[in-house]
Backbone bond lengths (Angstrom), bond angles and torsions (degrees), N, CA, C in turn:
res aa  C-N    CA-C-N  psi(-1)  N-CA   C-N-CA  omega(-1)  CA-C   N-CA-C  phi
1 M - - - 1.466 - - 1.534 109.61 -
2 R 1.304 116.12 132.16 1.451 119.22 -176.98 1.523 109.89 -78.17
3 A 1.328 113.83 137.59 1.458 118.15 177.71 1.521 109.28 -69.31
4 R 1.335 114.59 142.03 1.450 119.30 178.66 1.529 110.03 -74.35
5 R 1.296 116.22 135.61 1.451 120.39 178.04 1.529 109.24 -75.50
6 A 1.319 114.67 132.62 1.456 118.72 -179.31 1.522 110.20 -63.17
7 K 1.336 114.89 135.76 1.451 120.29 179.68 1.525 109.64 -74.42
8 R 1.308 117.35 129.64 1.460 121.00 -179.41 1.513 109.67 -79.98
9 T 1.296 116.27 130.98 1.456 121.04 178.80 1.516 110.13 -79.86
10 A 1.328 115.33 162.80 1.464 119.71 179.36 1.517 112.36 -57.54
11 P 1.371 119.08 -44.43 1.472 118.02 178.53 1.511 113.29 -59.70
12 S 1.358 117.07 -37.54 1.465 118.38 -178.72 1.515 111.17 -69.58
13 I 1.338 116.89 -34.33 1.455 120.49 177.78 1.524 109.77 -67.00
14 L 1.343 115.93 -44.02 1.456 119.56 178.53 1.511 111.41 -61.76
15 L 1.346 116.03 -39.64 1.452 119.50 179.06 1.511 110.91 -61.90
16 A 1.326 116.79 -41.11 1.457 120.06 178.48 1.520 111.11 -62.99
17 L 1.327 116.05 -40.14 1.458 119.10 178.84 1.515 111.69 -66.46
18 V 1.338 116.17 -40.46 1.459 120.12 -178.39 1.521 111.07 -62.57
19 T 1.352 116.87 -35.36 1.457 119.14 -179.50 1.523 110.94 -66.50
20 V 1.333 117.13 -19.95 1.457 120.31 -178.83 1.520 111.88 -95.56
21 V 1.347 116.23 -46.87 1.459 118.37 -170.41 1.511 113.68 -109.23
22 G 1.319 118.32 -0.70 1.456 119.95 -178.42 1.503 110.54 89.46
23 S 1.303 118.24 -148.86 1.451 122.58 -176.52 1.518 109.76 -78.08
24 A 1.349 116.46 108.70 1.453 120.08 -177.26 1.518 111.67 -60.71
25 A 1.343 116.80 -33.05 1.457 120.85 -177.99 1.517 112.02 -66.07
26 S 1.325 118.02 -20.31 1.460 120.87 -178.55 1.514 112.44 -87.35
27 L 1.325 118.18 -3.00 1.457 121.88 -177.71 1.520 110.24 -100.29
28 S 1.318 115.85 140.13 1.459 119.91 175.54 1.526 109.10 -76.57
29 A 1.336 115.56 168.89 1.463 120.08 179.86 1.527 110.71 -60.16
30 Q 1.332 116.25 -35.97 1.464 119.79 -179.75 1.522 112.14 -68.34
31 E 1.340 116.16 -27.66 1.469 119.88 -178.05 1.518 112.67 -84.98
32 R 1.331 117.51 -17.39 1.461 119.87 -177.68 1.525 109.69 -85.66
33 V 1.308 115.39 72.93 1.463 122.08 179.98 1.515 108.42 -101.93
34 P 1.333 118.55 120.80 1.465 120.56 -179.47 1.524 111.75 -55.14
35 G 1.309 115.23 132.38 1.459 120.85 176.70 1.505 114.82 86.19
36 V 1.345 117.67 -5.71 1.458 121.05 -178.08 1.522 109.09 -110.42
37 I 1.319 116.47 124.89 1.462 121.07 177.37 1.525 107.93 -93.60
38 P 1.323 117.74 109.59 1.470 119.87 -177.44 1.517 111.81 -71.07
39 E 1.308 115.66 154.77 1.455 120.83 177.69 1.523 109.56 -73.37
40 L 1.310 115.92 131.17 1.456 120.26 -179.18 1.520 110.50 -81.22
41 A 1.331 115.36 153.16 1.458 120.15 175.39 1.520 108.77 -65.46
42 P 1.315 118.09 149.91 1.465 120.11 178.96 1.519 110.42 -62.22
43 A 1.325 116.35 148.30 1.460 120.15 179.03 1.517 111.05 -66.33
44 E 1.326 117.12 -34.23 1.455 121.86 -178.31 1.527 110.36 -79.21
45 C 1.310 115.84 149.99 1.462 121.01 177.18 1.523 110.28 -67.35
46 V 1.323 115.64 143.10 1.462 121.26 178.21 1.521 108.32 -125.13
47 A 1.316 116.43 167.09 1.458 121.44 -179.32 1.524 110.61 -58.23
48 G 1.324 116.39 133.56 1.453 120.95 179.05 1.514 114.31 76.43
49 D 1.335 117.30 13.37 1.472 121.69 -177.12 1.527 110.40 -65.04
50 S 1.334 116.48 130.98 1.463 120.58 177.74 1.524 112.28 -93.59
51 R 1.338 116.63 -5.29 1.463 119.59 178.38 1.528 110.69 -73.89
52 V 1.315 115.16 167.85 1.459 120.05 175.82 1.523 108.23 -76.04
53 A 1.320 116.68 119.52 1.464 121.47 177.64 1.525 108.95 -82.35
54 V 1.325 116.43 130.36 1.464 121.35 -177.65 1.521 109.65 -123.85
55 L 1.327 115.80 125.67 1.461 121.78 172.09 1.521 107.10 -110.11
56 L 1.329 115.94 112.61 1.467 122.63 -179.40 1.523 109.16 -97.36
57 L 1.331 116.43 120.85 1.462 120.41 176.81 1.524 108.98 -113.97
58 G 1.328 115.47 110.20 1.455 120.09 174.97 1.515 109.85 -80.26
59 S 1.331 116.79 130.58 1.459 121.24 -175.63 1.517 110.95 -126.68
60 Y 1.325 116.00 157.70 1.460 120.08 166.62 1.522 107.53 -80.45
61 H 1.332 116.85 160.10 1.454 120.37 -178.96 1.531 108.62 -82.08
62 M 1.304 115.31 103.14 1.462 121.40 -172.21 1.525 113.93 -67.79
63 S 1.331 116.32 -22.83 1.473 119.52 -175.59 1.524 113.30 -93.50
64 N 1.343 117.28 3.05 1.473 121.49 -179.19 1.529 112.83 53.49
65 P 1.347 117.74 55.78 1.464 118.69 -178.53 1.528 114.17 -71.01
66 G 1.340 117.45 -20.23 1.463 120.42 179.96 1.509 113.69 65.91
67 A 1.324 117.44 29.56 1.460 121.29 -174.13 1.527 113.51 -91.94
68 D 1.325 118.10 -10.10 1.458 121.14 -176.88 1.528 110.76 -100.30
69 Q 1.332 115.71 169.13 1.462 119.37 178.71 1.524 110.51 -65.11
70 F 1.335 116.26 -37.55 1.460 121.80 175.99 1.521 107.30 -122.45
71 N 1.327 116.64 131.92 1.453 120.23 -172.34 1.521 111.43 -130.30
72 L 1.321 114.61 132.90 1.458 121.47 175.19 1.524 109.22 -81.60
73 E 1.314 117.00 133.59 1.456 120.89 173.89 1.528 107.91 -91.88
74 A 1.332 114.13 95.75 1.466 120.09 -176.43 1.520 110.76 -84.88
75 D 1.322 115.69 149.20 1.463 119.10 174.98 1.528 109.42 -73.37
76 D 1.304 116.36 174.96 1.452 122.06 -171.32 1.535 111.20 -74.59
77 V 1.344 116.38 114.35 1.461 119.74 -179.50 1.530 112.03 -73.42
78 L 1.338 117.19 -9.77 1.461 119.66 176.53 1.524 112.73 -84.83
79 A 1.338 116.22 -6.21 1.467 119.65 175.14 1.522 108.79 -62.14
80 P 1.330 118.04 144.04 1.473 121.04 -175.26 1.526 114.50 -52.04
81 A 1.332 117.55 -41.63 1.470 119.52 -178.01 1.521 110.86 -65.10
82 R 1.333 116.45 -42.80 1.463 119.69 179.63 1.524 111.13 -67.58
83 Q 1.326 117.55 -35.82 1.455 120.40 177.95 1.528 110.71 -62.31
84 E 1.316 117.36 -42.12 1.461 120.64 177.23 1.524 110.54 -61.73
85 Q 1.330 116.23 -40.25 1.461 120.69 -179.45 1.531 111.16 -66.67
86 I 1.329 116.92 -39.62 1.465 120.46 179.23 1.526 110.58 -67.33
87 L 1.311 117.30 -40.04 1.459 120.28 176.67 1.528 110.95 -61.04
88 D 1.320 116.39 -36.25 1.462 120.96 176.68 1.526 110.30 -64.55
89 V 1.341 117.05 -43.58 1.467 121.43 178.41 1.523 110.51 -60.79
90 V 1.329 116.92 -46.22 1.463 120.94 -178.30 1.521 110.91 -63.30
91 E 1.321 116.46 -41.53 1.467 119.66 178.26 1.521 111.00 -60.90
92 R 1.319 116.55 -40.84 1.462 120.49 179.43 1.535 110.56 -65.99
93 L 1.327 116.49 -43.54 1.467 120.84 -177.62 1.520 111.81 -69.25
94 S 1.316 117.33 -22.91 1.463 120.03 179.66 1.525 111.47 -63.50
95 A 1.332 117.02 -20.49 1.461 120.36 177.30 1.530 111.62 -65.58
96 F 1.321 117.13 -20.52 1.472 121.19 175.23 1.523 110.47 -69.15
97 A 1.310 117.17 -24.27 1.467 123.73 179.38 1.529 112.39 55.34
98 P 1.335 116.44 58.29 1.473 118.50 -179.20 1.523 111.98 -66.57
99 T 1.326 115.19 146.54 1.465 120.74 172.78 1.524 111.17 -94.83
100 R 1.342 116.85 -16.88 1.462 122.04 176.59 1.529 108.52 -145.86
101 V 1.325 115.47 147.45 1.459 121.63 176.68 1.527 108.11 -120.31
102 A 1.341 116.30 120.23 1.469 122.30 -179.83 1.524 109.18 -103.08
103 I 1.327 116.28 137.76 1.460 121.09 -175.74 1.520 111.12 -127.27
104 E 1.334 114.66 162.04 1.469 121.14 -179.82 1.528 109.67 -84.18
105 A 1.316 114.49 73.51 1.459 122.59 172.70 1.520 106.81 -136.63
106 R 1.319 116.64 151.06 1.463 121.38 -172.96 1.530 111.76 -58.08
107 W 1.339 115.32 137.95 1.459 121.26 177.40 1.532 109.92 -53.29
108 G 1.306 116.93 130.97 1.453 121.41 -179.47 1.515 114.11 85.71
109 D 1.331 116.89 -1.31 1.466 121.06 -179.29 1.524 110.54 -64.33
110 T 1.318 115.63 128.63 1.466 120.00 179.51 1.530 112.05 -102.20
111 V 1.338 116.46 -12.53 1.457 119.11 178.39 1.528 110.17 -66.15
112 S 1.332 116.07 -47.66 1.468 120.22 -179.20 1.523 111.49 -64.60
113 T 1.316 116.64 -45.41 1.462 119.01 -179.73 1.528 110.38 -66.70
114 G 1.333 116.60 -34.99 1.456 119.83 176.51 1.514 112.22 -66.46
115 R 1.338 117.04 -39.85 1.456 120.49 177.30 1.522 110.58 -65.88
116 Y 1.324 117.00 -35.21 1.457 119.00 178.04 1.534 110.29 -64.34
117 Q 1.335 116.45 -42.91 1.457 119.61 177.79 1.527 110.60 -61.82
118 A 1.338 116.01 -40.93 1.462 120.01 178.92 1.523 111.17 -66.35
119 F 1.330 116.72 -35.71 1.472 120.85 176.94 1.524 110.61 -64.11
120 L 1.327 116.23 -43.65 1.463 119.55 178.43 1.527 111.32 -61.11
121 A 1.333 115.01 -34.88 1.465 119.58 -178.47 1.520 112.56 -82.73
122 G 1.328 116.99 -2.08 1.452 120.86 -179.83 1.515 113.65 75.23
123 E 1.327 116.75 23.66 1.467 121.39 -175.16 1.524 113.56 -95.56
124 V 1.335 118.36 -17.40 1.460 121.07 -179.62 1.525 109.36 -137.61
125 E 1.324 114.60 153.99 1.460 121.17 171.31 1.527 108.19 -90.06
126 L 1.297 116.18 152.54 1.461 119.98 178.64 1.519 111.00 -67.90
127 S 1.337 115.71 141.71 1.462 120.15 173.83 1.518 109.08 -77.07
128 R 1.326 116.48 -178.27 1.464 120.79 179.51 1.525 112.83 -80.86
129 Q 1.297 118.95 -7.61 1.460 121.62 -176.18 1.522 111.58 -66.72
130 E 1.331 115.48 142.19 1.470 119.76 179.57 1.534 111.53 -64.17
131 E 1.347 116.67 -27.25 1.463 119.41 176.75 1.527 110.95 -57.90
132 E 1.328 115.60 -35.95 1.458 119.51 -178.95 1.525 112.03 -92.04
133 Q 1.332 116.41 -45.67 1.463 119.46 -177.37 1.527 111.91 -59.23
134 I 1.330 116.63 -39.86 1.462 120.25 -179.68 1.526 110.68 -104.30
135 G 1.330 116.94 -51.33 1.459 120.44 -175.10 1.516 113.71 -62.37
136 F 1.343 116.86 -52.94 1.465 120.16 -179.26 1.525 110.58 -61.49
137 R 1.330 115.74 -44.64 1.464 119.18 -176.94 1.528 111.48 -62.34
138 L 1.334 115.99 -42.72 1.464 118.73 -178.73 1.524 110.53 -67.58
139 A 1.323 117.39 -43.24 1.461 120.46 179.21 1.530 110.54 -60.70
140 A 1.325 116.09 -42.66 1.468 119.93 179.34 1.527 111.33 -64.34
141 A 1.340 116.04 -40.17 1.464 120.00 179.46 1.523 111.40 -63.06
142 M 1.323 116.54 -29.17 1.458 121.59 179.92 1.527 112.51 -88.65
143 G 1.339 116.91 -2.54 1.452 120.36 179.74 1.521 114.17 76.71
144 H 1.334 117.54 24.45 1.463 120.64 -178.46 1.522 111.39 -75.78
145 E 1.316 116.03 143.79 1.458 120.95 179.19 1.516 112.62 -80.60
146 T 1.341 117.26 -21.86 1.457 119.79 -178.20 1.525 110.04 -152.27
147 V 1.331 115.52 169.71 1.458 122.71 170.03 1.524 107.28 -115.50
148 Y 1.335 116.98 167.39 1.460 120.71 -171.73 1.530 111.68 -122.77
149 P 1.340 117.62 103.12 1.464 120.23 173.09 1.532 109.50 -68.51
150 V 1.327 117.60 131.50 1.471 120.34 -177.57 1.526 112.78 -129.56
151 D 1.323 118.14 6.58 1.456 119.86 -172.45 1.528 112.08 -78.71
152 V 1.323 114.84 156.74 1.463 123.77 173.98 1.517 107.01 -131.86
153 K 1.309 117.29 123.52 1.457 121.10 -177.99 1.534 109.88 -92.09
154 I 1.312 115.31 118.95 1.464 121.99 175.23 1.517 107.65 -134.74
155 G 1.313 117.25 119.29 1.454 120.42 179.49 1.520 111.96 -69.91
156 L 1.324 116.66 134.95 1.466 120.12 177.71 1.526 109.23 -74.93
157 P 1.322 117.67 133.36 1.476 121.95 -173.78 1.531 112.87 -78.75
158 S 1.312 116.82 78.33 1.472 120.59 -178.90 1.521 111.70 -63.43
159 D 1.338 117.54 -27.69 1.457 120.33 179.71 1.524 111.80 -63.22
160 R 1.339 116.67 -26.78 1.458 119.63 179.01 1.526 110.01 -70.07
161 L 1.321 117.61 -32.30 1.459 120.41 176.15 1.522 110.41 -69.65
162 E 1.314 116.01 -40.26 1.462 121.04 -178.04 1.520 111.60 -62.31
163 S 1.332 117.09 -38.33 1.464 119.47 -179.77 1.520 111.34 -65.12
164 V 1.326 116.83 -37.84 1.464 120.63 178.07 1.523 110.24 -68.55
165 L 1.311 117.44 -43.52 1.462 121.16 -177.96 1.522 111.47 -67.02
166 E 1.323 117.48 -30.56 1.470 120.02 175.22 1.516 110.82 -67.21
167 A 1.333 116.58 -37.53 1.461 120.80 -179.79 1.518 112.26 -77.08
168 R 1.330 115.92 -31.85 1.465 120.13 -178.15 1.525 109.50 -134.43
169 P 1.315 117.56 79.73 1.475 120.97 -176.58 1.523 113.48 -58.36
170 E 1.330 117.90 -25.81 1.464 119.87 -178.13 1.528 111.98 -64.57
171 L 1.343 116.69 -18.94 1.463 119.93 178.35 1.519 112.38 -75.78
172 G 1.315 116.04 -3.48 1.455 119.85 176.14 1.514 112.65 -59.70
173 R 1.327 116.59 -17.69 1.473 119.45 178.28 1.526 110.94 -62.52
174 Y 1.335 116.53 -28.67 1.454 118.48 178.21 1.525 111.13 -70.35
175 M 1.318 116.92 -36.72 1.462 119.94 177.70 1.526 110.56 -68.82
176 A 1.331 116.04 -35.08 1.462 119.32 175.82 1.525 110.28 -64.98
177 G 1.324 116.03 -40.02 1.461 120.34 176.85 1.519 111.48 -64.89
178 L 1.334 116.16 -36.42 1.459 120.46 177.96 1.527 110.91 -62.72
179 E 1.321 117.00 -41.71 1.460 120.45 179.01 1.528 111.12 -61.38
180 E 1.329 116.30 -43.62 1.464 119.96 179.08 1.531 110.74 -64.34
181 Y 1.322 115.43 -41.58 1.464 120.81 179.21 1.529 110.46 -62.76
182 G 1.326 116.70 -45.90 1.459 120.86 -179.19 1.513 112.50 -63.85
183 E 1.322 116.69 -41.86 1.465 120.25 178.71 1.526 110.95 -63.96
184 W 1.333 116.04 -41.20 1.470 120.05 177.88 1.531 110.74 -63.55
185 A 1.342 117.11 -43.92 1.460 120.92 -178.57 1.526 111.28 -62.58
186 M 1.331 116.84 -44.21 1.455 119.80 -178.94 1.531 111.39 -68.44
187 A 1.333 116.33 -37.80 1.463 119.85 178.01 1.528 110.85 -65.01
188 S 1.326 115.98 -38.24 1.467 120.04 178.99 1.517 110.73 -65.11
189 M 1.327 116.49 -45.38 1.467 120.34 -179.45 1.526 111.34 -66.27
190 A 1.329 115.71 -38.77 1.468 119.16 178.11 1.526 110.71 -62.14
191 K 1.315 116.23 -38.96 1.474 120.77 178.86 1.523 109.95 -65.69
192 W 1.329 116.70 -46.00 1.462 120.09 179.24 1.522 111.18 -57.74
193 L 1.346 115.76 -44.67 1.459 119.73 -175.18 1.523 111.80 -71.30
194 S 1.323 116.24 -41.11 1.465 119.36 -177.38 1.520 112.29 -69.16
195 E 1.319 116.16 -28.37 1.464 120.26 -175.92 1.531 113.63 -99.35
196 G 1.320 117.37 -3.68 1.461 118.28 -175.14 1.510 113.34 -141.81
197 T 1.308 114.72 -173.73 1.454 122.29 179.45 1.522 110.00 -89.95
198 V 1.325 116.53 171.63 1.466 120.78 175.58 1.525 109.55 -61.63
199 R 1.318 117.13 -40.68 1.463 119.72 178.14 1.523 111.45 -60.14
200 E 1.317 116.95 -45.73 1.466 120.48 -179.86 1.526 110.85 -64.75
201 M 1.318 116.70 -38.04 1.462 121.04 177.67 1.525 110.67 -62.13
202 L 1.322 116.48 -48.57 1.464 120.41 -179.03 1.522 111.36 -65.92
203 Y 1.317 117.05 -36.00 1.464 119.83 177.02 1.530 110.11 -59.91
204 R 1.321 116.28 -49.12 1.465 120.05 -178.20 1.521 111.70 -63.42
205 M 1.324 116.59 -37.02 1.464 120.26 -178.32 1.522 112.52 -71.27
206 N 1.339 117.86 -18.46 1.460 120.99 -176.26 1.517 114.04 -110.25
207 T 1.330 116.83 12.12 1.460 119.37 172.49 1.530 109.05 -70.37
208 P 1.330 118.66 155.02 1.470 120.41 178.15 1.520 112.59 -55.72
209 E 1.333 116.99 -37.30 1.470 120.04 -178.92 1.529 111.17 -65.80
210 A 1.328 116.65 -43.61 1.455 120.25 -179.59 1.526 111.13 -67.09
211 I 1.327 117.24 -38.58 1.464 120.88 178.61 1.516 110.43 -63.44
212 E 1.321 116.54 -41.36 1.472 120.10 178.64 1.526 110.98 -63.89
213 W 1.322 117.12 -43.04 1.465 120.29 -179.79 1.525 111.40 -68.12
214 A 1.331 117.27 -29.52 1.464 120.44 179.75 1.518 111.93 -65.13
215 D 1.325 116.81 -23.09 1.469 120.33 -174.98 1.518 114.19 -104.51
216 R 1.324 117.59 -25.10 1.450 119.19 -168.71 1.524 113.85 -66.84
217 G 1.327 117.13 -22.38 1.458 119.49 -179.30 1.514 113.48 -59.77
218 Y 1.326 117.69 -32.15 1.460 120.75 -179.08 1.523 110.84 -65.41
219 L 1.318 116.26 -37.84 1.458 120.06 179.63 1.527 112.18 -84.36
220 E 1.327 116.26 -31.81 1.463 119.77 -176.80 1.527 112.51 -76.35
221 F 1.341 116.92 -37.50 1.467 119.82 -171.01 1.524 114.38 -112.63
222 F 1.316 118.84 -30.71 1.463 120.40 -175.00 1.524 113.04 -95.85
223 L 1.327 117.02 -44.02 1.465 119.94 -173.89 1.530 113.33 -60.32
224 P 1.355 120.71 -33.76 1.475 119.52 179.07 1.531 114.61 -69.26
225 L 1.328 117.98 -5.74 1.461 120.24 -177.10 1.519 110.11 -81.37
226 V 1.330 115.51 95.79 1.458 122.74 -179.45 1.516 108.79 -146.04
227 A 1.321 115.51 139.62 1.466 121.02 178.55 1.519 108.39 -139.55
228 G 1.340 116.88 111.27 1.457 119.80 -177.36 1.520 110.37 60.33
229 D 1.328 115.82 -124.17 1.455 120.81 177.60 1.526 112.58 -92.83
230 D 1.319 116.64 9.04 1.463 120.95 -179.47 1.525 109.31 -94.29
231 Y 1.325 115.69 98.27 1.462 121.57 -178.92 1.527 109.90 -95.17
232 G 1.313 115.41 55.61 1.450 120.03 -176.59 1.511 113.53 -59.20
233 G 1.331 117.39 -41.68 1.453 121.16 -179.70 1.518 111.57 -64.70
234 A 1.338 116.57 -43.54 1.460 120.38 179.66 1.530 110.76 -64.53
235 E 1.323 116.51 -38.49 1.464 119.29 179.14 1.528 110.99 -67.71
236 F 1.319 116.71 -35.15 1.462 121.25 176.91 1.526 109.90 -62.44
237 V 1.339 116.18 -48.24 1.458 120.88 179.99 1.526 110.63 -65.96
238 A 1.342 116.66 -40.26 1.463 120.30 -179.59 1.528 111.53 -62.25
239 T 1.326 116.83 -34.25 1.458 120.11 178.17 1.522 110.74 -66.08
240 W 1.325 116.23 -39.39 1.474 120.59 176.66 1.525 110.05 -63.51
241 Y 1.346 116.62 -42.82 1.460 120.28 176.61 1.523 110.30 -62.07
242 E 1.321 116.50 -41.84 1.463 120.48 -178.74 1.530 111.15 -59.02
243 R 1.316 115.73 -45.20 1.469 118.25 179.84 1.522 111.23 -59.79
244 N 1.321 116.38 -45.24 1.455 119.51 -177.69 1.524 112.41 -69.98
245 L 1.322 117.66 -33.63 1.465 120.54 174.81 1.524 110.89 -63.62
246 K 1.323 116.68 -39.46 1.465 119.80 179.78 1.529 110.87 -70.34
247 I 1.327 116.92 -35.78 1.464 119.81 173.89 1.528 109.27 -60.33
248 F 1.327 115.92 -43.50 1.462 120.20 179.96 1.526 111.05 -65.29
249 S 1.321 116.98 -36.47 1.464 120.03 174.90 1.522 110.58 -59.25
250 N 1.324 116.11 -38.85 1.463 119.50 179.18 1.523 112.10 -68.41
251 L 1.329 117.15 -29.77 1.465 118.95 174.27 1.528 110.77 -63.51
252 H 1.345 116.57 -33.16 1.459 119.59 173.82 1.528 110.44 -63.20
253 R 1.326 115.70 -40.03 1.462 119.82 -174.13 1.523 113.68 -68.14
254 I 1.328 116.58 -27.88 1.468 118.43 -175.40 1.522 112.98 -96.51
255 S 1.327 117.91 -4.92 1.465 119.36 -170.51 1.523 112.24 -120.70
256 E 1.323 114.33 158.12 1.451 123.42 175.69 1.524 108.27 -131.60
257 P 1.337 117.79 157.92 1.463 119.75 178.74 1.524 111.52 -52.15
258 G 1.315 115.13 133.47 1.448 120.98 -179.44 1.519 114.05 93.15
259 D 1.336 117.32 -10.36 1.459 120.10 176.97 1.518 110.72 -67.13
260 R 1.330 114.42 158.95 1.459 122.19 174.10 1.526 106.00 -125.50
261 V 1.333 115.84 108.94 1.466 121.51 -171.04 1.521 110.01 -108.81
262 F 1.325 114.92 121.73 1.456 120.87 173.63 1.520 107.96 -96.14
263 V 1.329 116.42 131.13 1.466 122.32 -177.98 1.519 108.80 -123.37
264 V 1.332 117.66 119.98 1.460 121.00 174.44 1.522 107.16 -111.17
265 Y 1.342 115.98 123.61 1.464 120.86 -171.29 1.523 110.19 -149.11
266 G 1.325 115.52 160.70 1.449 120.00 171.55 1.515 109.69 -55.23
267 A 1.337 116.80 136.98 1.462 121.20 -170.86 1.520 113.55 -60.23
268 G 1.326 117.66 -26.00 1.462 119.99 -179.25 1.514 113.71 -64.27
269 H 1.336 117.52 -21.48 1.468 120.97 -179.73 1.520 112.59 -84.59
270 I 1.312 117.33 -20.03 1.457 120.96 -170.22 1.528 113.62 -63.03
271 P 1.341 120.74 -40.44 1.469 117.86 -179.46 1.521 113.06 -55.61
272 H 1.332 117.09 -42.97 1.463 120.08 -178.49 1.522 111.52 -72.88
273 L 1.325 117.33 -46.85 1.461 119.60 -179.46 1.524 110.62 -61.10
274 R 1.316 116.18 -39.55 1.465 120.53 178.38 1.534 110.31 -63.10
275 Y 1.313 116.59 -43.04 1.472 121.32 179.68 1.528 110.63 -62.35
276 F 1.334 116.47 -43.43 1.458 119.99 -179.17 1.531 110.49 -64.87
277 V 1.318 117.18 -41.24 1.462 120.67 179.11 1.522 110.71 -61.14
278 T 1.327 116.78 -43.17 1.469 119.69 -176.11 1.525 112.43 -67.59
279 L 1.326 118.05 -25.26 1.470 120.79 -178.94 1.519 113.06 -93.11
280 S 1.315 117.99 -19.95 1.457 120.81 -175.31 1.526 111.27 -80.21
281 P 1.335 118.08 133.88 1.469 120.15 176.55 1.523 112.64 -74.74
282 H 1.339 117.13 -8.03 1.460 120.64 -177.21 1.532 113.02 -92.34
283 F 1.340 117.28 -12.68 1.457 121.47 -174.29 1.521 110.39 -128.20
284 C 1.328 115.51 156.61 1.458 121.07 169.16 1.524 108.02 -133.40
285 L 1.315 115.57 155.97 1.456 121.88 -170.54 1.518 111.61 -101.59
286 E 1.318 114.65 132.10 1.464 121.72 173.96 1.529 108.08 -108.68
287 D 1.309 117.77 125.43 1.457 122.69 -178.00 1.530 110.33 -74.69
288 P 1.354 118.63 126.31 1.463 119.20 179.53 1.530 114.11 -75.24
289 L 1.329 117.36 -19.48 1.460 119.35 -171.89 1.533 114.45 -61.56
290 P 1.334 120.05 -41.77 1.465 117.94 178.89 1.527 113.44 -59.27
291 Y 1.327 116.85 -27.64 1.462 120.15 179.37 1.526 111.65 -77.38
292 L 1.335 116.14 -17.42 1.469 120.29 -175.42 1.531 112.23 -107.61
293 L 1.324 117.02 1.22 1.469 119.84 178.98 1.522 110.64 -65.38
294 E 1.334 115.62 154.62 1.471 121.72 177.06 1.524 110.57 -58.27
């Protein structure tokens, strides 16, 4: 007796179509021709673009919060020379003419928005955080009434890695490789910062090569950590993806067609956010490098 073929549900059919033609909702009736894969809009913004333009600026953590596994020890951004350099960066970025500025603060956070209001009123000095040094300054230069926190805090499940490593100690070589990679990355960034300006540092951190290297560690060192049915490494990486997907969801919430959104974030998030922007029919990508050139 032949087994009955499972009936495909409408969502599964739509999912299959989306994998072929992209976002079905973004296609007009004339473009939805069976068997024809329409040409997608370019990922980069073009003249007259009605999509939300997004400029993603990956930054080092200027305030030295020490919250990451590997941390750069940055010099004091409140020093006069660094302040002049940051003002230069903000002036350059103002040419993007953002209509909204998104910062790495928890969604719904009122502390950051309150500090921005106090900054506008001349009641507080800026902290060392890049959200304020760059984000607040740029928003103020554009005459914005507020800034937009878009972050989502999700702890990475390190215990899932430990369970795999206990079952397969030989996989510890990946953690050893991670340590070497992290030390090299921090040494490279320290060299860039000590030998250059804030603008030069940010330029180097946002090159395509640097963005690629910022992301590859998750696949090179974490994803291979698996033991039997324990996919601890994959779950660790999936949690990182989840956080960035939720951040991207929040970018949808704060923007409307035709907006120009400037996003300043820890550089480790940029590879994913950039990827999501390039695939979404609602957004287009603005390259930060031309704004940071000499």
